[in-house]
N, C-alpha and C positions, 0 to 999 in steps of 0.2 A: 283457439290460438291462430293467429295468421304465422305463415311460414318465416316471417322475418322474426318473430318471438322466439322460434326454434332455435336462434342462434344469440338472440340478445337478451332473451328472459332468463333468470335463474330457477325459475318454478319448475320442478318435476314432482308431481303428485304422489310418485311412489317413493319418495324420500320423505314426505311430510310425517308429522308425528302422528300419533295416535293409532299405529297398528299393532296387532298382537305382539306382546313382549317387546314392545317398542322401546323399552331402555336399553336394551340389547342387539335385538334384531332390526335391522334398519330397512331390508327389503327383500322380496322373494322372487325368483325369476325362472321362467321355464323357457328353454330353447330346443326347437324342433328342427332338425336337419333333414331337407328333403330333395330328392334330385328327379329328374324328367328321364323316362325310359327312352334309351336310343340315342341321347345326347351326352357326350364326354363331359367328366367333371370339369369345372372351371378352370383348373390348371392345366387341363389337356387340350381343351376347348379352342378353335378357332374363333376369330371375330364373328363370322357369321354364325356361328353356332351360340355363342354368346349373345348376340343380338337376337336370336330367336328364342332364348330364354328368357331376355328381357320382355320381347314381345308378348310371350305366353303368359309371363307373370301378370303384366299390364291389362291383357285382356279380362282379367277376372277382378281387378280391383272395382269396378262399379258394385258388382255383386257383393265383394268385400265390404265396403263401407257400408251396404244396407245390413250385411250380417252383423257388423261391429256398432251399427248406429251411429257412427260418427264419420266425417270426412279424414282424408289421409292426405297429409304433405308428400309431395315426390321430390327427393333430392338426387338429382344426377350429379353422380360423382365426378362426371368428366367436366361438368359445368360449373360446380361449387367452387370455392376458391380454396385454397389449401388452408387457410384458418378454420373456414367453415367445417371443413372435413374433419380437422383435428377436435373441433368443439364438439361434433356429434360422438367422438371416442371419449372426450372428456365426460360427455353426460351419458356415457354406457348405452348409446343409441346405435353405435356401429364400433368395430373393431379395427385395431391397428391392419390386420391383415386384409380389412375390405379396402384400405387405401392404398395397396401396393401398386395394384393395376386398376385405373380408373375407369377405363373405357368398358361400357356396356355394364357398369356396375351403377345400380340405382336402390335406393333406399325408400320405401312406404313407411312413413311414420304416422300413427295415428295422432287427431287432434289433443288427446288426453297425454299424449306420450306413453300411455300404457303399452302399446304394440308399436315394434320395430320388425320390417320384415326386409332383410338384406337379399339382394337379388345378385346373384354369381359371385358370394363371396367364397368360401370354402366349399360349399354346396350351392347347387342351384337357387335353393330357398332357405335361408336361415329365418324361421319364425319365431320371434322373441316377446315373451309377455311377461311383465313386471308390475307387481303391486307392493304397497308398504308392509312393514311389520311381518310375522311368521304365517304366511297363509300360501302353502304351494297349490292349494286345491282351486282356488281363483284363477291363477293364470294358466294352469294345466287345462282347466275346464276352456277358457278362452282360446289358449292355443290349439286345443283340439278340435273346436269349433271351427278354426281358420282351415286346419288341416283338411277336415271333412269335406268343406268346399273346395279346397284345392284338388283333392282326390276326386270329386264328384265332376270336375270340369277338365282336368289334366291327366295324362298317364303318367303316374309316379312309379319309379322304379323300387320294386318289391320283390324278394325272393321267398318263398315258402318257408325256405330251412334258415336263410340269414337274416330274414326282416327287410327292414328298410335298408337300401344299399347307398353308403355314404362314402365320400373322398378320404375320410380318416377311418382307420379301422376301429377306433375305440368308440365310435358312434354308431357302429352297425347294431341291427336289431331293433329298438325303438328309435333309434335316433334321437334320444332325449337327454337332455343336458339340464339338471335341474339345479340351482345354486340359490343360497343365502347369502345376504351380505350383513354381517356382524361387526358391533364395534366392542372390543375386548380390551379396555385400558387395565382392569382388575387383573386379567390373568398376565398381561404383560408385565406390569409393575411387581406383581408377587413371582414373577420369572416361573410360571407354570405354563407358558403358551406353547413351549416346545412338546411338553407333555401331551398338549391337545393334538397338536401337528402329527405326532409319531401314532398316537393310538388312532386319530382318522385314517391316515393312511393304511392300518391294518384292517380298517373297517371296508376298505375299498372306495375310500373318500379323499378329494384332494383340497387342502386348505392352505390359501396364500395370501399374502399381503395384498391389497389392493393397490397400496401407493409404496413406492421405494424403487430402487435401483436395482436390488437384488432380495433373496429370500430371507436374507438377515436383517433388512432395514424394512422396519413396522412403521412408517410415517402414518400418523393418525390413528395408528391401532385398529385399521379398520381391515377385517379380513372376509375372503369369499370361501365357502365351503361348498364344493359340487361332487356329483357322482363320477367316478373315473371311467367306469365302462357300462356300457348297455346291452352287449350282447349275451343273451342267456338268462336276462332279468326282466319281468315286465314293469309295465310303468307303475304300477301298485307297489311292487318291492323297491324299485328305486326312490320312489316318494316316501314310503314308509321308512325306509332304511335312513336316508335324509333327515327326516322329521324327528327321529328318535335321536340322531346324533346331535341335531340342534338341541333340542329340547335339554340335553344332558350339558351341552357346554354352556347355554345359557344358565343353567343351575350353577355349574362351576365359577362362571362370571361373577354371579351375585354372591357365591360364597366368598368369592376373593375381594370383592368390594365391602362385605361386611367385615373381613379381616382386616382391610386397611383402615376402616372406620375405627375399628376396635383397638387396634395396636398401634397406628400411626396417624389420628384422626389429625394432629395439630399441623404434622408435616403434609398431610394430602391437602387440607383446608388452605395451606399458606400456598401450596403450588398450584392449586386451583385459582385462588384469588390473584397471584401474580399474574397467571398466564390470562385471565380476565384483563386485568390492567394494561398488560402490553398490548393486546387486540385493541383495547380502547383508545389507547394514547399513542402507540407506535405511527411513526410517519414513512418509515421503510419497513417491508417484510417480505421475506421469501416465500416462495411456495410450501417448502418443508417446514419454515417457523410456523406458519398459518395452520397446516395440518397437525401439528403436534400441539401447540397452544388450543386450538379448537377441540381435540379431543379431552383436554383436560376440561375445559369450559363445560363442554356435554356432560362429562363425569359429574362436575360439580352440580350442575342443574339436575339430574338424574338423581343425585344422593342428597339433594336438599340443602346444599352449600349456599348456592346461588340463587337468588330470587330477584336479580336487578334484570334479567333478561330472559325472555321465554326460549324454549328449545327450538321454535320455528326457525331462529337465526341459524341453525347448524346447517340445514342442506342449502340454504341461500348462500353461505359463506363458503361452502364446500363446493358449491358450482362456481360461485361469482370470483373465487380467488384463483382458479385454475388459469396458467399463462396463455394457452390460445384463446381461451374466452375473452379475457382482459385486452389482448392484441386485436381481436376481431372487433370488440365494442369499441375499441380507439380508431380502427380501420388503419391500422400502422403494424405490418408484421416486423418492421425493423426497429422497433422500439428497443432500446438500451436496457440492460438488466436493472439499471438504477430507475429508469423511468417505469417499468413494469413493477418493480416493488414499491415505488410510490403510489401508483395506481392502485395496487393491491390493497395497501395500508389504508387508502380513502374507501374503498369499497367495504373493508371490514369495519371501519368504525361507523360508517353510514348503515351497515345492516344491524349492528349492534344498537345503534342509537333507535333504528325505526322499530327494534322488538325490544326495547326497554319495558318500561313498566306495563304499558298496554299488553305487550306480549307475555308477559309474565304471567298477569291476571287471565289471559285467555287461555294459558296452559294449565 
């Protein structure tokens, strides 16, 4: 992919269908926090020190490309437009924290979009690797390989007792944050999601809605579950704990879907088809509407209620309906809310049309 596609394309391979437990698990991600010895954390570093970190990271990128076997796009946050920066966040290739101060902040993003390395975010390096479905081993192996290269060329801050030194105390130790993205409409509709959230916290895990203004607003029924602590735990323990929890949640979600089909099939089918009809024909759609309706359509596809459209439309609409993505595509940050909503509806209708009968057969 060319760097222009980074902001204009809706294709994110790690959101594609076909991964393990793919009817519930959308993607798996590993993020490693690393810092360089003798240089203050980004929130305390001056511009010269931030520039030094940027220079050090750039110095190993040619070797990184050889190791990963693909080129990286280089996005200088200070040179990218405001909309381009927001699109990276919408695609989960950068964080909101990364956008707060843009000087000497650079993102190295692999051609496949599976790897994103943020320079001078909360830590000097945030190495992020993501794949589709439930598979924490593959991104861990990829991130570890990148980390090995970094440590072989640069002096990383490490303490024999504390492990890797990080800006946030919760990342001390392995510096590893593992997370899994889940689609949980069954648990939401049967009102069991709060039980899952409470139990996860007791297991040392954090589960939160990916979309919504607060913890009680679950737009799109998409949740991210991740480990809360790293100090005192090995990578194997962190990954093992998260895997076990995710498999249990997947089991609960599938039981919830079966219960809905058994006791409320007519209502569920009607709700799914109404959602599909609105997305197919609406001329104005808000971001929240699309997320909630798209969740129902994806549930209908996964449960076999809908065969008019393939599940491939899910990731395309999920990315293509985001406000900053649409504004950037139009080249107009000052679009009115009505203009954005109209453009969003056009994008959704087009995606559903393109993933219609052909998409259904392919899935």
